[in-house]
N, C-alpha and C positions, 0 to 999 in steps of 0.2 A: 156639819162643819162647814160649811161651804169651803173648806180649804179653798176659799174663794181666792183664786189667783187673780190679782188685779191687772188688767191689760190696759195700757194707755197708748193712744195714738194722738200725739200732740202736734199742734200747729200745722195743720194741712191747709194750704192756701189755695183757693179756687176762685175763678171768676163766676159771676152769677149766671145761672143757666136754668131753664125750665126743666121740670121733671120729665124724664123720658116716658114713652109708652110702657116700658117695663116697670118703671117706678110707679106709674099710675095703676097698672094691673096688680102689682104685688101689695099695694096698700089699700085699694078701694074696698076690699071685702072686710077689712078689720078696722079701718080708720076713716072717719068721714072727711072727704074732700081734702086730702093732703096737698093736692096741686093748687087748689084755691088758697089754702093756707100758705103755701110756698110763695104765691104772688104777693101776699101781705108780709111775709117773713123772709127776707134775704137769707137768714141763717138756715131756715129749713130748706130753701132752694139749694143752698150750697151743700148741705148735707146729702140731699137726694142726688145731686150731681156727683159728689164724691162716692156715694154708695154704688151708683151705676158703674163708675170707672173702676172701683176696687173689685166689685163682684165679677166684672167681665173677665178678669184673670189674664188679660193680654199684657204681658210684661212690657213689650215695646210701646204699646199705646199708653199704658199707665205711666211709664217713664217719660214719654213725651208730654203727657198731661202735667206731670209734676215739674218738668223743666220749664214749661210755659208759665205755670201758676205759682210754683214754690220751689225754686232751684235748690235751696238748702235741704229740702226733704230728700233729694236724690241720694244722699249719704245713707239713708235708711230704706232704700228701695228693696234690698235683699230681705230686710226684716219684715217689710210689708208683704212681700211675696210668701215668706215663710208663714206669716200670720194668716194669709189667705189659705194656704195649704192646711194649716191646723184647724181652721174654723169652717172652711167651705164657703165663706161669705156670710152675709146677714140679710134678713128680710125685715122691713119696717113693720111693726105691729101696732104701735100707738104713739101719737103725738101727745105728750103730757102737757106741754106748754110751749108757746112760741111768741116771741116779740121780734122786732126788726133785727135785733143784734144777737139774740140768744134763742136756742131751742133745746128742749129736752124730750127725748124719744125713748121708747122701748123697742129693742130689736131682738129677733130670735136668730140664734146661730144655726146655720143650716146643718152642719155636721153632727153636733152633739145636742142640739136643741136647748142650749142654755140661754138664759135671758140676760140681756145687758141693758144698762141705761146709758144712753149717749147724751152728752152735753156738748153743745157746739156754741162757740162765741165767734162773732165776726166783727170786722171794723164797721163803724157807723156810716162811713162815707163810701160811695162807690169806688172801686168795684167790690166792696164788701168782702175783702179777703178774710179767710178764717184765721183767727189767732189761736184757737185751741179746739181740739176735737178729742174727747176722752170717752173711752168705753170702760165701764165697770160692771162686773158680774153682780147680779142682785138676786134676792130670793124670788122665786117664781110667784107672780101675782095670781090671784084667784081666776081672773079672766083667761089666763094661759095655763090653767091647771092640766095635768096629764092624768090618765087613768092608772090607778094602782092595780097590780096584777097578782094572780095566784102564783104559787111557786112554779107550777108547770108552765104557765104562760110566760112567766118571767124568764125562765131558762131559754125558751124558744126565742123570745124577743131579744135578749141580750146576745145570744149566739148570732142572730141575724145582724144586729147592730155592729158587733165587733167585727164580723166578717166584712161588712160593707166598709167600715172605716179602715180596716187593715188593707183592703183592696185599694182604697183611696190614698194610702200612704199616711194615714193619720194615727195609726196605732201599730206598734210592734212591742210585744211584751207578754205578760201573763195576767189573767183575771181569775178571781175566785169569789163566789158568792156562797155563803153558808147560813144555816139556821140551827141554833143550838149545837154548833160544832159539826153538823152534818152538811156536806158539800151538796149544793143544789146545782151549781154550774161551775165549771173550771175549764180554761182553755188557754193555750199559748199561740202566739202569732209572730211571724217575722223571724229575723235572723239574729242570733247571739254574736255571730262573727261573720260579717259580710264577705270578708276576704276568703275565709275557709268554707263558707256556705253552711255553717253550723246553725241549725234552727234553734229558736227559743223553745224551752220546755217548762213545764210547771215547776221542775226542780232547779231551773236556772236561777243563779244568784244575780240580783240587780242592785246597783248602787241606789241608795234610798234617800240621799240628801238629808233634809231636816226632819224626816220621820224619826231619826235617831233621838230627837229631843224627847220622844215618849219614853225611851229607855233611860235617858238621863234623869228625867223627872221621877220615874219609878225608883231608880237607885236612891235619889235624895229622899223620897218619901219612905223608903224602907229604913233609912237612917233616922228619919223623923219618928217613925213608928217605934223604933228601938230606943228612942230617947237620946240619941247621939247628936242630933241636929235640931235646932229650933227655928221655926219659920220666921219669927220676928227678930232673930239675932242678926246683927250686922255681919257682913262677910268677913270682916277683920277678926271676928271671934275665932274663925277657923283658919284664915290665911293671915297669921299674925305678922308676917313680914311683907304684906302687900305694899307696893311702892307708893301709891297715892293714898294718903290718910283720909282725905275727904271722901273718896270712894269707899274705903275700908270701913269708915264709921257711919256712913249714911245709908248705904245700900244693903238691904236685908235679903235673906234667902227668898222671902215672898216676892220682893221686887224682881229678883233674877228670874224666878219661875214664871212670872207674869209679864215679862218684858216692860216693866215700868221703872227700871233702875237708872235709865239714862246712861248706860255703859257703852253704847255704840256698837259698831260692827267690826268684823275682822277683815272684810273684803275691801279692796282698794289698791292703790299703787304700792303701798308697803307690802301687802300680801303678795301681789303679783311679782314683785322683785325678789321675794324670799320664800315663795311657796314650797320649794323642795328643801329648804333649810329648817322649816318649822316641823320638827319631828316629834316633839312631845307637847303636852298641854302647857308645861312650864315655859317652853320656848315662846308661846303666844303671850304669856304674861310678861316675859322679858321685853317683848316688842311693844306691847300696848299698855302695860301696867302703870306707867307714869302719867298717862293722859288723864285729864279731868272729866267731870260729868258733862253730858250734853244738856241735861235739864235736871231739875230738882227731883229726886226719887219720889215716885208715887204721884207725880203731877200729871202724867199722861202715859199713853201706851205707844211704844215704838219698838218694833221688832229688833231684837239684839242678839245676834249670834255670839258676840263676846260674852254676854251675860250667861249663856249656857256653857260656853267654854269655861267660865269661872266655876260653874256648878260642878263640872267634871273635876276640876282641881280640888274642890272641896270634898268630893267623893274620895279622891286619892288621899288627902290629908287625914280625913276622919277614919277611913277604913284601913289604911295602911297598905292597900293594894293599888296597882295601876288601875286607871279607869277601865281599861279594856278587860283586865282580869276580873274586876268586880262585876261588870255587866255580864261577862260569860258565866261566872260562878253563881250569881244571884238572880239572873233574869233568863238568860238563854238556856242554861242547863235545867232549872226547875220547870221551865215552860216546854222543854223538849224541842228547842229551836236549833236543830243540828246543821242547818244551812246558812246560818248567820254569823257574821264576824266583822272584823275591821282590820284585816291585814294591810300592811303598806302596799301601795300601788305597784311597787317593783317586785312584789312577791307573787308568784303564779298561784292562782286559786282555781282549782278544778271547778268547771261549771259556771264560772262567773262571766257574765256577758260583757262584751265591749260596749262602751257608750258611743253614740254617733250624733253628730250635729251637722246641719247643712251649711255649706259655704258656697254661695253663688249657685245654688241648685244642686250641689254635689254633696253626698254624704261622706263625711270624714270622721275619723276617730276623735274623741274628746280628750285624748291623752295630754295635750298641752295645757289643759285647763285644770287638771286634777292636783290636789294637794299631795303631800307625801303620804298621808293616810287620813282617814276620817277622824273627827274629834267628837267631843261631847255635844257640840253644837250641831253636828250633822256629818253624815258620811257612813262608811261601812257598806255592807251589802246584806241582803236578805232574800227570802223567797216568799211567794204568796202563801204557801203552806205554813211557813213559820209565822207570818203575820196572823193567820188564823189561830195558830197555837198560842201566840201572845195574847190575842183577844180573849181566848177561852181561859187562859191562866189568869188574866186580869179580872174578868167578870166572875170567874169561879173562886176568886180570892186565894189563889195559890201563890201570888206575889205580894199582896198586901191584904190586910183585913178589910172588912166592909167599910168601916169608918174612914180609913185612909184612902181607899179606892174612890169613895164618893168625894172626899175632900180634893183629891187630885184631879178628878174629871169634871167637877162642877165649875161652870164659868165664873170668873172673877171680874174681868175687865172687858168692856165693850171695845171691840177692835175697829168699829166704824165700817165694817164690811158685812153686817147682818149676823154676826155671831159673837161669842164671848171667849176670851182666852182664859183657860183654867191654869193648871200647873203642867206645862208641857203638852197639853191637849187643847183642842179647840172644841167647844161645845156649841151645837147648833139646835135650833128649834124651827123646823120647816113643816108648815101645815099641821102644827100640833105634835109633830113627831120629833123626839129628842134623839140626838146622836152625838158621839164624840170621837175624836181621832186626830190625825195630823197628816199633812201632805209634805212632800219634799220635791224640790226641783232645781236643776242647774243644767248647763249645756250637756246633752247626752244622757240625762237621767230624769225620771219623773216617777213619783209613787204616791199612793194614798191609801189610808186605812180609815174606814168609818164603822163604828160599832153602835148598834141600836140596842140598848140594854133592856128596853121594855118588851120588844118583840123577839129578841134573841138573834137577830141578823148581824152578820159581819160581811163587809164588802172590801176586798183588797185588790189592788192592781199595781203593777210595776212595769215600767217601760225603760228601754235603753235608748230612748230619744228624749228630747226636752219637753214633750207633752204627750197627752193621750191617756195616761193612767188616771189623772185627776178627773178628766172629762168622763171617762167611762164609769168611774165610781159615782160621780154626781148623777149621771144618766140612770144608773141602776137604782140609786138611793131614792130618787123621786118616784120610782115605780114599785117600791116594796110595799107589801100590805102594811097598813097603818095599825091594825088591831094588835094589842098586846097578846102574848101567848098565854 
């Protein structure tokens, strides 16, 4: 799945500068004469200069660099420093193409060894200020392939990797790797409550963000399997009083499940102003239900939290239960997920970690960003053990029969990020190895689950910071044995 979280660094403006000795050394072994290319391509020279400044990690010097070359970037200085903390910086691995005004490169992240493609555009005239610099995670190319490990070697390697990244402040949470339901490696790092000094544990409940979409999709597919919902039916079939008739008649359940309905998001100024007033799924429909479509349903893929919010309302209308009760009774209980739920944020939940985010280099609770409670679009809390139980129940057909499990987890729409969106799951094919699952993230929370049906592996991680879980899942997944069981 590459739960590929897209990271963008836009519009960094620099003056032309030759690549430093550090830049020469880091690229010479893997890329022919980048310095010579930089002399012909101002865009490459600008990128190498930015890379040196960013990787140095000196906040004062980086700030001075930005003030001189791109003052409006100063507003994002804290974000850049947080990005450096999360990634450890980047090393140039390949120049894929360079002209005077554009360059495309592959870089390797130092902390988690993920591969990103960098595209840089600069002004044609001196001083060739950069107008855009974007980094997107991409599937690992063959020339940067990593060795797949045995179970024993994998456990040792991931233990060392997690320990190193936890020590570097890049991971705090819990990780679990299993095969055929048997745990190969599991460990927790960091603090669930920094003020009280409470450590994270394997049983700690972490907020899971959009990972909850997997449960929403499973609920809908259970109703499909029972003949109570049809995938090609317009949502107005079930929400007969939906305010916008254009949406009600054009957007199907299939569109909602695949983010192709054009229904938009729930986050923005309206949400921020009312986040604690939105207590039920119906409250969201009252706020957003009158608005129109953003594009013709089925014409493109665009991630839509509101679409999954509507799926939760459909679960309620068709089942006669609240969304939360339905998921508890039909997913959590059958799967044995005793540490998962979606209680309101003002309800004390034993063992639930606090979420933390950085503000000017200081860790603070994410309390001020949280909704009243999670929704069918995302939210709630779970444990890494419960994610394994969910994976086992799903692949063991305890939640859906084989036909509907396959229908739900098989990719339908290209996301443009190297994978395909299925129904509430993302399907990936990396190095010929198929997996499916979903990630989730927001300030103070990050999680990921990846299931490998052919080999029986499942990898789960949860963090009470905004990153780390998805990175460790990707790192482990690329090193799993590829052979089917």
